[in-house]
C-alpha positions as CSV (number, residue, x, y, z in Angstrom):
1,X,77.1,-34.1,16.2
2,X,76.9,-34.3,19.6
3,X,79.3,-31.1,19.7
4,X,76.2,-29.5,17.5
5,X,73.4,-30.2,19.8
6,X,75.0,-29.4,22.7
7,X,76.0,-25.8,21.1
8,X,72.3,-26.1,19.8
9,X,71.2,-26.5,23.2
10,X,74.0,-23.2,24.9
11,X,72.4,-21.0,21.9
12,X,68.5,-22.0,22.8
13,X,67.3,-19.4,25.1
14,X,68.8,-16.6,22.7
15,X,66.8,-18.5,19.0
16,X,63.7,-16.6,18.1
17,X,60.6,-18.6,18.7
18,X,60.0,-18.8,14.8
19,X,63.3,-20.4,14.0
20,X,63.5,-22.7,15.9
21,X,59.9,-24.0,14.6
22,X,61.3,-23.8,11.1
23,X,64.4,-25.7,12.1
24,X,61.8,-28.9,13.9
25,X,60.1,-29.0,10.6
26,X,63.2,-28.9,8.4
27,X,65.1,-31.7,10.7
28,X,61.8,-33.6,10.3
29,X,61.3,-33.5,7.0
30,X,65.0,-34.3,6.1
31,X,64.9,-37.3,8.5
32,X,61.6,-38.9,6.4
33,X,62.0,-38.1,2.7
34,X,65.2,-40.9,2.7
35,X,62.5,-43.4,3.6
36,X,59.4,-41.6,2.2
37,X,61.4,-42.1,-1.1
38,X,62.1,-45.7,-0.6
39,X,58.6,-46.4,0.4
40,X,57.2,-44.7,-2.6
41,X,59.4,-47.0,-4.6
42,X,58.4,-50.0,-2.7
43,X,54.4,-49.5,-2.6
44,X,54.8,-47.8,-7.0
45,X,53.7,-44.8,-6.5
46,X,54.5,-41.4,-7.2
47,X,53.2,-38.3,-7.5
48,X,50.7,-36.6,-8.6
49,X,49.3,-40.3,-8.2
50,X,46.5,-40.1,-5.4
51,X,47.6,-42.1,-2.3
52,X,44.9,-43.7,-1.3
53,X,45.4,-46.8,0.7
54,X,49.0,-46.3,0.7
55,X,49.0,-43.4,2.3
56,X,48.5,-45.1,5.8
57,X,52.6,-46.6,5.2
58,X,53.0,-43.0,4.3
59,X,52.0,-41.6,6.8
60,X,52.8,-44.1,9.6
61,X,56.9,-44.1,8.7
62,X,56.4,-40.1,9.1
63,X,55.0,-40.2,12.5
64,X,57.1,-43.3,14.1
65,X,60.0,-40.8,13.8
66,X,57.7,-38.2,16.2
67,X,59.1,-39.3,19.0
68,X,63.2,-39.3,18.8
69,X,62.8,-35.3,17.0
70,X,60.4,-34.2,20.3
71,X,63.4,-35.3,22.7
72,X,65.6,-34.6,20.5
73,X,63.3,-30.9,20.6
74,X,62.6,-31.5,24.7
75,X,66.1,-31.8,25.2
76,X,67.7,-28.8,23.3
77,X,65.4,-26.6,25.0
78,X,65.9,-27.6,28.1
79,X,61.9,-29.4,29.3
80,X,59.9,-32.1,29.0
81,X,57.1,-33.4,27.2
82,X,54.7,-31.9,30.6
83,X,55.7,-29.2,30.2
84,X,53.7,-29.3,27.0
85,X,50.8,-30.7,28.3
86,X,51.7,-34.4,27.9
87,X,50.5,-35.4,31.6
88,X,50.8,-39.2,32.9
89,X,47.6,-38.7,35.7
90,X,44.3,-40.5,35.9
91,X,42.7,-36.8,35.3
92,X,44.0,-37.3,31.5
93,X,42.4,-40.4,30.8
94,X,38.6,-38.7,32.1
95,X,39.4,-35.8,29.8
96,X,40.1,-38.1,26.9
97,X,36.8,-39.6,27.6
98,X,35.3,-36.2,27.7
99,X,36.6,-35.1,24.7
100,X,35.9,-37.8,22.9
101,X,32.4,-37.4,24.3
102,X,32.5,-33.9,22.7
103,X,33.2,-34.3,19.5
104,X,31.2,-37.2,18.5
105,X,28.4,-35.6,20.1
106,X,29.2,-32.8,17.4
107,X,29.2,-35.2,14.7
108,X,26.2,-36.5,16.0
109,X,24.3,-32.8,16.2
110,X,25.8,-31.7,12.5
111,X,25.3,-35.0,10.6
112,X,21.6,-35.3,12.4
113,X,20.8,-31.6,11.7
114,X,21.3,-31.6,7.9
115,X,19.9,-35.6,7.4
116,X,16.3,-33.1,9.3
117,X,16.9,-31.0,7.1
118,X,17.5,-33.1,4.7
119,X,20.8,-31.8,3.0
120,X,22.8,-35.3,3.1
121,X,21.0,-38.3,3.4
122,X,22.1,-42.0,4.6
123,X,23.6,-44.1,1.4
124,X,22.2,-47.6,0.7
125,X,23.2,-50.2,3.7
126,X,21.6,-53.1,5.3
127,X,18.6,-54.5,4.3
128,X,15.9,-54.4,6.3
129,X,13.4,-57.6,7.4
130,X,10.2,-55.3,7.4
131,X,10.3,-52.9,5.2
132,X,12.4,-54.5,1.7
133,X,14.2,-50.5,2.1
134,X,18.0,-50.3,3.2
135,X,19.5,-48.5,5.9
136,X,22.1,-48.1,7.5
137,X,22.9,-49.6,11.2
138,X,24.7,-47.5,13.3
139,X,25.5,-49.7,15.9
140,X,27.4,-51.9,13.7
141,X,29.4,-49.0,11.6
142,X,30.5,-48.3,15.1
143,X,31.2,-50.9,16.9
144,X,32.8,-53.1,13.7
145,X,36.5,-54.2,14.1
146,X,37.5,-51.6,11.4
147,X,35.6,-49.3,12.7
148,X,37.6,-50.1,16.3
149,X,40.8,-50.5,14.2
150,X,39.8,-46.8,13.3
151,X,39.5,-44.8,16.9
152,X,42.9,-46.8,17.2
153,X,44.5,-44.9,14.9
154,X,42.2,-41.7,14.8
155,X,43.7,-42.5,18.7
156,X,47.0,-42.2,18.4
157,X,47.3,-39.4,15.2
158,X,45.7,-37.2,17.0
159,X,48.1,-38.0,20.0
160,X,50.9,-37.4,17.7
161,X,49.2,-33.8,16.3
162,X,48.2,-32.4,19.6
163,X,51.3,-32.6,21.8
164,X,53.6,-31.5,18.0
165,X,51.5,-28.7,17.2
166,X,49.2,-27.3,20.7
167,X,52.2,-29.0,22.3
168,X,56.1,-28.2,21.5
169,X,55.5,-25.4,18.9
170,X,52.3,-23.7,21.2
171,X,55.4,-23.7,24.3
172,X,57.9,-22.7,22.1
173,X,56.3,-20.2,20.0
174,X,54.7,-18.2,23.3
175,X,58.5,-17.7,24.2
176,X,57.9,-14.7,21.8
177,X,54.5,-14.1,21.3
178,X,51.2,-14.2,23.1
179,X,48.7,-16.7,23.3
180,X,45.9,-15.9,20.4
181,X,49.4,-15.7,18.1
182,X,50.7,-17.9,19.2
183,X,47.8,-20.2,18.2
184,X,47.1,-18.1,14.9
185,X,50.7,-19.0,13.6
186,X,50.7,-23.1,15.1
187,X,46.8,-23.1,14.4
188,X,48.2,-21.9,10.1
189,X,50.8,-24.3,10.1
190,X,48.8,-26.9,11.2
191,X,46.9,-26.0,8.7
192,X,48.9,-25.5,5.8
193,X,50.9,-29.6,7.3
194,X,47.6,-31.1,5.7
195,X,48.8,-30.3,2.4
196,X,51.3,-32.4,1.6
197,X,48.6,-35.5,1.6
198,X,46.3,-34.3,-0.9
199,X,46.4,-30.6,-1.7
200,X,43.5,-30.1,-4.3
201,X,41.4,-32.0,-1.8
202,X,42.7,-29.4,1.0
203,X,43.1,-26.8,-0.5
204,X,39.3,-25.9,0.0
205,X,39.5,-27.0,3.8
206,X,42.5,-24.5,5.2
207,X,40.0,-22.5,6.9
208,X,38.6,-25.1,8.2
209,X,41.1,-26.2,9.6
210,X,42.8,-22.8,10.8
211,X,39.7,-22.8,12.8
212,X,40.0,-26.5,14.5
213,X,44.0,-26.0,15.6
214,X,42.3,-22.8,16.9
215,X,39.6,-25.0,18.8
216,X,42.1,-27.5,20.2
217,X,44.1,-24.7,21.5
218,X,41.5,-23.3,23.4
219,X,40.4,-26.7,24.4
220,X,44.4,-27.4,26.1
221,X,43.6,-23.5,28.0
222,X,39.8,-25.0,28.9
223,X,41.6,-28.4,30.1
224,X,44.3,-26.1,32.6
225,X,47.9,-26.9,30.0
226,X,46.4,-30.4,30.0
227,X,46.1,-32.5,26.2
228,X,43.9,-34.7,27.3
229,X,40.9,-32.3,26.0
230,X,41.9,-31.3,22.6
231,X,43.3,-35.6,21.9
232,X,39.7,-36.6,22.3
233,X,37.8,-34.2,20.6
234,X,40.2,-34.6,17.7
235,X,40.0,-38.3,18.1
236,X,36.3,-38.6,18.1
237,X,36.4,-36.1,15.1
238,X,38.8,-38.3,13.3
239,X,36.9,-41.3,13.7
240,X,33.9,-40.8,13.1
241,X,34.1,-38.9,9.7
242,X,37.1,-41.5,8.3
243,X,34.1,-44.5,9.5
244,X,31.1,-42.2,7.5
245,X,33.6,-41.9,4.4
246,X,35.2,-45.2,4.9
247,X,31.5,-46.9,4.6
248,X,30.3,-44.3,2.8
249,X,27.0,-43.7,4.8
250,X,26.6,-40.4,3.8
251,X,26.3,-38.6,0.6
252,X,24.6,-34.7,-0.2
253,X,21.5,-34.4,-1.8
254,X,22.7,-31.0,-3.0
255,X,19.3,-29.7,-1.5
256,X,21.6,-26.5,-0.4
257,X,24.6,-25.1,-2.3
258,X,28.6,-27.5,-1.6
259,X,29.1,-24.4,0.6
260,X,27.0,-25.4,3.2
261,X,27.6,-28.6,3.0
262,X,31.2,-29.2,2.2
263,X,32.9,-29.0,-0.7
264,X,34.0,-32.5,-2.1
265,X,32.0,-33.6,0.9
266,X,34.4,-32.9,3.5
267,X,32.7,-31.1,6.6
268,X,36.1,-28.2,7.5
269,X,35.1,-27.3,3.9
270,X,31.3,-26.1,4.4
271,X,29.6,-23.7,6.2
272,X,27.9,-26.7,8.9
273,X,31.5,-28.2,9.4
274,X,32.7,-24.7,10.4
275,X,29.5,-23.7,12.9
276,X,30.6,-27.1,14.6
277,X,33.6,-25.9,15.1
278,X,32.1,-23.0,16.8
279,X,29.4,-24.2,18.9
280,X,33.2,-26.6,20.0
281,X,34.4,-23.8,20.9
282,X,31.6,-22.0,22.9
283,X,31.5,-25.1,24.8
284,X,35.1,-25.0,26.0
285,X,34.8,-21.4,27.1
286,X,31.6,-22.5,29.0
287,X,34.0,-25.2,30.6
288,X,37.0,-23.2,30.7
289,X,35.1,-20.4,33.3
């Protein structure tokens, strides 16, 4: 095994970048499948059953082996996580917080405009003592243990995905391709990878997921190669949308076609979500310049 890895390290400069990416994902899947099968049996789940609350254990098992795969890849490539944008500097924390702010504000604008236009409405939440009507208490929605746990999970997921797609993949592919072509390929892989969890729900979101990958690539460029800004924005989007979905806080009114607000209430499967991504890209372009 060690001899094979050494030979692979020696051959690495001559191996096409796209082949390296195929080997990366093939190794990852081969290592994960035995674990996933054991977990699926323990959870009494099998395709095509919906994952629901069984998704998290499977996702955790998939991402827990990522550090080992990335370490092996960095060793074979004779590089470091630093070259992939994983910086250990105080400035990265500020970039992370700025990304969280940008992502959160973008969601507030997205849903705020849709609420104002009457495209979506607040679901029943807590009782109002004055009017007897029921309303959403957004402070409770955001600053409660479940939401804060969701934020921590969002940080973990976004950090893992950004290190893989905007870090490792982006850097390796740039050995053979331009930045634009690399971003296109890496973002396409990023989008398709989401099909593993819920193919039927994910299909309408593929264009949005691809564009999301492009925007997050721009975030790394705007942050001078660091992943901090991209991780923050990505985490805020996961946190915000997951928290709203879990609380069932917002639902479409169907006063406009579903493709505007998002097919199956998924923002990335609608024109409004696409506009959100384009607006975020414009902000990042201004930051870069």
